[in-house]
FILUM-459630 format. One record per atom (N, C-alpha, C): residue in one letter; x, y, z. Coordinates in steps of 0.05 Angstrom, whole numbers, plus 5000, padded with zeros to 4 digits. Layout:
N
aXYZ
...
//
This chain:
391
m517698602924
m515298542908
m516198492880
l514398302868
l514898242840
l513698452823
r514998502804
r513998702786
r512198572765
q510698742754
q508898652733
q510398562709
s512598672705
s514198592682
s515298312685
t515498242710
t516497962714
t514497762705
f511897792710
f509797612701
f509597612671
k510197842660
k509997852631
k512197692618
q514297652632
q516497502620
q516197192623
l514297092639
l513896802642
l512896682616
p513596432611
p512596302586
p509496262588
r508396262565
r505396222564
r504595952574
s506195742571
s505495472580
s505395452610
l507195602623
l507195602652
l504695742662
g503895942648
g501496082656
g498995912655
s498895762634
s496495572632
s496595362653
a499095262660
a499295062681
a498495172708
a499195422713
a498395542738
a495495572740
k494195652718
k491295672718
k489995402724
a491095192712
a489994932717
a490294842745
a492594932758
a493094852786
a491194992804
t490295222796
t488595372814
t485695282812
r484995102794
r482295002791
r481594812815
t479094792821
t478194622843
t478394332835
p479394162852
p479593872845
p476793762839
g476693592818
g474093472811
g472293652796
a473393862786
a471594052771
a470593932746
g472193742734
g471293612709
g468993412713
a468693302738
a466593112743
a463993262749
s461793112748
s459193222754
s458993292783
r458093522788
r457793622815
r455293512828
r455393452853
r453093352869
r451693592881
t449093582878
t447393792891
t445893662913
f444393822929
f442893702951
f440493542941
l439693572915
l437493422904
l438293152891
s440793122884
s441692872871
s442092652891
p441392392885
p441792172904
p444692112908
p445391992930
p448191922934
p449091712914
r451591732905
r452591542886
r453291282901
s452391052888
s452990782900
s455490672889
q456590502904
q458990362896
q458290162874
p460090092856
p459589902834
p458689632843
n459589522865
n458989242873
n456889232895
e455489452899
e453489462921
e451189262916
h450089242891
h447889062885
h448688762888
l451088702880
l451988432883
l452288352912
n453088552928
n453388492957
n450688432970
r448488542959
r445888492970
r444788212964
l445788062943
l444687802935
l445387592956
d443287412962
d443587192981
d443386932964
v445686802959
v445686562942
v444086332954
n444286292979
n442786072992
n439786112990
k438986372994
k436086432991
k435086382963
l436686472943
l435886422915
l435786132909
s437585972920
s437485682915
s434985552927
e434285642951
e431885532963
e429385612947
q429285852937
q426985932921
q426785772895
q429085712882
q428985552858
q428085272863
i428985152885
i428184882892
i425184872898
k424185072913
k421385082919
k419685112894
y420585282875
y419085322850
y418985062834
a421284912832
a421384662817
a419584452830
r419584452857
r417884262871
r414884312866
n414184562868
n411284642863
n410484582834
r412284642816
r411684592788
r411284292782
r413084122794
r412783832790
r410183732802
a409583832826
a407083742839
a404583822822
f404684062811
f402484152794
f402183982769
l404483912756
l404283742732
l403283462738
w404183342760
w403183072768
w400183082775
t399383292788
t396583322794
t394883342769
g395783492750
g394283512725
g394183252710
l396383102710
l396382842696
l394482652710
f394482642736
f392782462751
f389782532746
c389182792746
c386382872741
c385582802713
s387282832693
s386682772666
s386082472662
v387882302672
v387482012670
v384981922685
s384582032709
s382181952724
s379682032710
s379582262698
s377182352684
s376682182660
m378782092645
m378381922622
m377381652630
i378481532652
i377481272661
i374581292670
y373981502685
y371181532694
y369281572671
a370081732651
a368381772628
a367881502613
g370081342610
g369681082597
g367880902613
y368080912639
y366380742656
y363480822653
l362881082652
l360181172648
l359081092621
i360781112600
i359981032573
i359280732573
k360980572586
k360380282587
k357780222601
l357180362623
l354680322637
l352280392619
e352580612603
e350380692586
e349980492563
l352280382553
l351980182531
l350779922541
q351179852566
q350079612576
q347179632583
k346179872584
k343279902591
k341579822567
p339479662571
p337779592549
p336279832538
v336079852512
v334780072499
v332079982489
q330080122498
q327380062489
q326680242465
a326980132442
a326380282417
a323380262411
d322380462399
d319580462392
d319180272368
s317180102370
s316679902350
s313679842349
s312679822325
s309879752321
s309379452320
l311579292323
l311279002322
l310078902348
p308378702347
p307378582372
p309578432387
s309178392412
s311178252429
s311677972420
t309677852407
t309977572398
t311477542372
d311977762358
d313477752333
d316377692339
p317677512323
p320477442328
p322377672326
l321877862308
l323678092305
l323478292328
a321478262346
a321278442368
a322578332393
g323878092391
g325177972414
g327778102421
t328878042444
t331378152453
t333778032438
n333377792426
n335577662412
n335377702382
a333977912374
a333677952345
a336278022332
a338078152346
a340678232335
a342477982331
e341977762344
e343677522342
e342677342319
r340677412305
r339677242284
r341677242260
k341477022245
k343276992222
k342577192201
v344677312190
v344377502168
v344677352142
v342777382124
v342677232099
v343277432076
v345177372059
v345877532036
v345677362011
r345677481988
r345577341963
r348077401946
d348977191933
d351277231915
d350277321887
e352177331868
e351377421841
e349477241828
e349476981835
e347676791823
e345076761838
g344676911859
g342176901874
g342176701896
h344376561902
h344476371924
h344476511951
e342976401970
e342876521996
e345276422013
l346776612024
l349176552039
l348976682067
v350276562086
v350376672113
v353276732120
p353976982126
p356777052133
p357676912159
t360076802159
t361076672183
t362876842200
g363977062188
g365777222203
g368677122202
n369176912187
n371876802184
n372976882156
s375476972155
s376677062130
s377176832111
t377876592121
t378376362103
t375876242092
v373876202110
v371276102102
v369276322107
p368876502089
p367276742095
p364276692097
t363176492082
t360376452082
t359676152083
f357176092092
f356075822091
f353375842075
p352775652059
p350175652045
p347875622065
r345775772060
r343475752079
r342075482076
t342175372053
t340975102048
t342874932033
l342574672037
l344074472022
l342174282008
s342774201984
s341174001970
s342973761965
l342273541978
l343873291977
l342173061967
g343372911949
g341972661940
g342872431957
s341972191950
s342771951964
s345371851953
f347271801970
f349971701962
f349971401964
e350371271941
e350370981940
e352670891923
g353070621923
g355170501906
g357370381923
a359270251910
a361470121923
a363470331934
i364670271957
i366470451970
i369370351966
a371070511956
a373870431952
a375170391978
p377170201979
p378570162004
p380170412012
g380770432038
g382270672048
g384870692034
g385570942027
g388170992014
g388871282018
a391171352007
a392071622010
a390371821995
s389271731972
s387671931957
s385171801944
g384871541945
g382671411931
g379971471943
l378071541926
l375371581934
l373571411916
a371271341927
a369471161913
a367871311892
t367271181871
t365271291852
t362571241863
t360971461866
t358371431878
t356171511858
i353871421864
i351571481847
i349671651864
t349171891854
t347372081868
t344572061857
g342672011874
g339971981865
g338872251854
a336872221838
a335672461825
a334172621846
d332872491865
d331272631885
d333172731907
k333272991909
k335073111929
k333473201953
i334873211976
i333673292001
i334873572008
e333173752015
e334074022023
e334474032053
y336674142061
y337374182089
y337674482095
t336674562118
t336674842127
t338774892149
l340375102146
l342375162166
l341175252192
v341975122214
v340975192241
v342975372255
g345475302254
g347575462268
g350275372258
f352275532265
f355075482257
f356975602277
g359475522275
g361575632293
g364275542285
l366275652298
l369075592293
l370175412315
r371575202307
r372875032326
r375775112329
t376575152354
t379375212360
t380475012379
v383174982379
v384474802397
v386774952411
t387674832434
t389774932451
t388975202463
f390575292483
f389875532498
f390275782482
v391775762460
v392276002443
v390076032422
g388175842420
g385975862402
g386675822373
i388175612366
i388875552338
i386275472324
q385675602302
q383275542287
q383675292270
v381575112271
v381774862257
v379774852234
y377174882240
y375174872219
y372675022228
v371075092208
v368375202213
v366374982208
v364574952227
v362574732226
v359774852226
g358074742210
g355274832209
g353374602212
y351174642225
y349174432231
y346674482213
y345974292197
y343674302179
y341574092187
v339074162185
v336873972189
v335173962164
a334373722156
a332673702133
a330173882136
t329674042116
t327474232117
t324774102124
a324373862112
a321873722117
a321673622146
d323973602160
d323973492188
d323973712209
v323973962200
v323974182220
v321474182236
a319174112224
a316674122239
a316673922262
s317773682258
s317973492280
s319773582302
l321973722295
l323773832315
l322374052330
q320974232316
q319474442329
q317474322349
s315974132341
s313874012358
s315073882382
a317273732379
a318473592401
a319573782422
l320973992413
l322074182432
l319874352445
t317774422430
t315574572442
t314174412464
k313674152458
k312373982478
k314073942503
k316673962501
k318373932524
k317774152545
v317074392535
v316574622553
v313674642559
n311974632538
n309074662542
n307674442525
p306674242538
p305474012523
p303074082505
i301774302511
i299274372496
i299774602477
a302174702474
a302774942458
a303674862430
t303175032411
t304274992384
t306575192378
t306875382395
t309075572394
t309675672422
l312075772427
l312875852453
l312976162456
v311976262478
v312076542484
v314876612494
p315576872497
p318276942504
p319276812530
g317576792551
g318476672576
g319076372572
e317476232557
e317975952552
e320475912534
r320876092516
r323276072499
r325776102516
d325776292535
d328076322553
d328576072569
q326475942578
q326775702593
q328075482576
l327075452551
l328275252533
l331175322527
r331775572523
r334575652517
r336375582541
t335475632565
t336975562589
t337475262591
d335375102585
d335674812587
d337674712565
l337474822541
l339274732520
l342174802526
l342675032539
l345375112545
l346474982570
d344674862586
d345574732610
d346974472603
h349274402616
h350874172608
h349273912611
a348073872634
a346673622639
a343973602625
k342373812628
k339673812616
k339873812586
g341773972575
g341973972546
g342773712534
e344673572547
e345573312537
e343273102539
e341873112561
e339572922564
e337372982544
l336873232538
l334773302519
l335573212491
w337973282482
w338773212455
w339172902452
d340172772472
d340472482471
d337872342467
g335772442481
g333072322478
g331972372450
l332372622440
l331272682413
l332672512392
l335372502393
l336772352372
l336172052374
a335871942398
a335271662401
a332471592390
s330671782391
s327971742380
s327771832350
g329971902338
g329971972310
g329072262304
i329472442322
i328772722318
i331272892321
p331973052301
p330873052274
p331672802259
a330072722240
a330572472226
a333072492209
r333472712196
r335772742178
r337173002183
s339772992187
s341273232193
s344173202183
v345573422181
v348273422169
v350073622185
f352473542190
f354573722199
f356473772176
r356774022169
r358574102146
r361074212158
v363374092152
v365974162163
v367774272141
i368774522144
i370574642125
i373074722140
p375374592135
p377874672148
p378774952140
v379875102159
v380975362153
v383975352149
r385175122153
r388075072149
r388374792139
d390574732126
d391074462116
d391274272139
t389974042136
t389973832157
t389873562142
d389273352156
d388973092144
d386772942158
f386072712146
f383872542157
f384572432184
h387172382189
h387972262214
h387472452238
h388072702234
h387572902255
h384572932261
l383072942239
l380172962243
l379072712257
r380072482248
r379172222260
r379772212290
d382172302298
d382872292327
d380972462343
g380372702333
g378472862348
g375672742349
f374772622327
f372072502327
f372072252346
v374172092345
v374171852362
v374171922391
r375772122399
r375772202427
r372972302436
a371672452418
a369072552425
a366972322428
i367072132410
i365171902411
i365671742436
q368171682442
q368871522466
q368071672492
a368271932492
a367472082516
a364472072520
r362872072498
r359972072500
r358871792504
a360271592493
a359271322494
a361171142510
g362271252532
g364171102548
g363070852561
k360370862567
k359170632581
k358470402562
v358470462536
v357770252516
v360270092510
g360069832514
g362469662511
g361869392497
d359669372483
d358969122470
d360669092444
e360668852434
e362268782411
e361368922386
q358768962383
q357769092359
q358669382357
f358669522380
f359569802380
f362569812375
g364069622385
g366969612380
g367569572351
e366069402337
e366469362309
e365769622293
a363669752302
a362870002289
a365070212291
m366270232315
m368370422319
m370870352302
k371370102300
k373670012283
k373270092254
h370770052245
h370170122217
h370270432214
f369470572234
f369570872233
f372470962230
r374270842244
r377070912242
r378170862214
q377270632202
q378270562175
q377270762154
i374970882159
i373971072139
i375871312137
f377071392158
f378771622158
f381771552154
n382271312145
n385071232139
n385771332112
r386071592109
r386571722083
r388671932086
g388872102065
g390972292064
g390272572073
k391072772058
k390873052065
k387973152062
v387373362077
v384973512073
v385773802072
p385973912047
p386774192045
p384674382056
a385574632061
a383674832071
a381474882050
k379174952060
k376775022045
k375474792031
k376374542036
k375074312024
k372774222042
e370674112030
e368274052045
e368173762054
l367473722080
l367073452091
l364273452104
l362673262096
l359873242106
l359572992123
l358373032146
l357572812164
l354572802163
i353372592150
i350572582145
i349372362163
r347172422176
r345672232193
r342872202181
d342171952173
d339471912161
d337471842182
g335071762173
g332871702192
g333371472210
e334971282202
e335671052219
e338071092236
g339271322234
g341671382249
g344271292236
k344171202211
k346571122197
k348271372190
l350871352194
l352671562189
l353971522161
s353971732145
s355271732119
s357371962119
v359771902111
v361872102109
v362372162079
v361972412072
v362172502044
v364272722042
y365972702022
y368172892019
y368372991991
d368973241988
d369373371962
d372073501961
d373973371946
d376673481945
d377173631919
g375073681904
g375373831879
g376073671855
g376673411859
g377373241836
g380273271827
n381173071812
n383873071801
n383872911775
k384173061753
k384072931727
k386372731722
k388772791733
k390972611729
k390572341743
e389272351766
e388772101781
e385971981775
g384472111757
g381972011749
g379772041770
r379972241788
r377972291808
r376172511798
p373572451796
p371672661787
p371272871809
a370473111800
a369873321820
a367073271831
g366573391854
g363973361867
g364173191892
r361973181907
r361873031932
r361972731927
q363672601941
q364072311938
q363772171965
l362471941965
l362171791990
l364771661999
v365471702024
v367971592035
v367371332050
g365171322065
g364471082080
g361971132097
t360870912108
t358470922124
t358870752149
v357370822170
v357370672195
v354370632202
d353570382205
d350670332209
d349770372238
d351570332258
d350770352286
d350070642293
e347470682300
e346670962305
e347871082330
r348970922348
r350271022371
r352771182365
v354071112343
v356471262334
v355671542326
s353771562308
s352871822299
s351671992321
r350171862339
r348972002361
r351072122379
a353171962386
a355272072403
a356772292389
l357172262363
l358572472348
l356972732347
w354372702344
w352572932343
w352573082371
l352572922392
l352673052419
l355173202423
n357273132409
n359873282412
n359573572404
y357573632387
y357173912379
y354674042391
l352773872400
l350173982409
l349974042439
a351173872455
a350773902484
a352973762499
g352973812526
g354973692543
g356773902556
k358373812575
k360173992589
k362374102571
k363373932553
k365474012535
k364673942507
v364274142490
v363474102462
v365874172444
a365674092419
a367774142400
a367974442394
s365774582394
s365774872388
s363575002404
e364275152424
e362275292440
e360875502424
p362175662406
p360675842389
p358575702371
a359275462362
a357375312345
a354975232362
r355375132386
r353175052403
r351275282408
k352375512416
k350675752421
k349175832396
s350475822373
s349175902349
s346875702342
i347375452347
i345275252342
i342875292360
v343375362385
v341275412404
v339575652395
e340975862386
e339476102376
e337876032351
g338975852334
g337475762311
g334975602319
i335275442340
i332975292351
i330775492361
m331675712374
m329775902383
m328276032360
e329476062337
e328076172314
e325875972305
f326375712309
f324375512301
f321975522320
v322475502346
v320275462365
v318675722370
e319675952361
e318076192365
e315876222343
r315876052324
r313876052303
r312075802306
p309675822296
p307875592297
p309075352283
v308475112292
v309574872281
v308774842252
g310674792235
g310174752206
g310675002189
t310775242202
t311075482186
t313975532177
v315975432191
v318675472184
v319375332158
a318475082155
a318974932130
a317675072107
a315175162111
a313775302089
a315175562081
q316375702101
q317775942095
q320275892079
v321775682087
v324275612072
v323675522044
l321675362041
l320875262014
l319775481997
//
């Protein structure tokens, strides 16, 4: 047996090592009790992941999200289109506004909104807006004297000195419109149709008798019938041709204002084609000479924008071409309207007038419709009252 003295002689370090060896393994770690859950391995959660399943779930989520977004977009666009369609239907419905005006009053008609708007400038002149930026307004009335005197031969810039009579004739604007050419709608000029104020009564009476021989004014149904006839290609041309041939209206004017720089040759070509299309069956020598003289009148130079060209038809059907280029002091040309030339054959002016008033193809469809609406303003009033109102 070992003696106690032997243990006393062992080094202290060996004693501590022996004590450590006698300890239970794992004593430094946390002990597990029957209440503590079993410890999991570090990679146990990763082993439970299914990559294929996660990929399928992500694809399904993206597909559902895309379908939801496309459905929302489709519903939004469809609702906007449907709302716009409903608004259009509501705007197209006629609105019956309360009015104390009788049904026979012109301002109570369905076309009251299409009437010409008259404004006044700073000097008190009555103007009608055209809606064109280059030629914004047309005068409601024109005062023209008689143009007489020798006519200068055709030239690049020469105009005749004319004598204007003291007694002037007042003309009232009936309608106006813009002439365009080619399929892209190139603007050429604004044209307005004027009738001598004193001759409005005869035009009223003739048009009224065409619809109702015993009436002095037309009721709404009769006005609609006259409007339809005037807008019809065949009936409108027959109606206007008969009126012009009989001298109704006796005196009238077409006022042409270019919206871009042009020249007399371009204007002449358009006028000649229109006259030949309307008077194609006329082939006598007198008419040929008249057309030759008409071409010579337009054998001139430039026509700048905003310059005035007047085509005047008198009681005998004689055509007078009047131009105002603003004058030129260096060339000795006075300012104001100057006579360019005249054509005595009334068939020339009649065919030229029909180019704007009626037919299958007119120079300006907006002008024809505006003229027809102006005619409606005449015939809805008793004969003779329009001239008195203008005066």
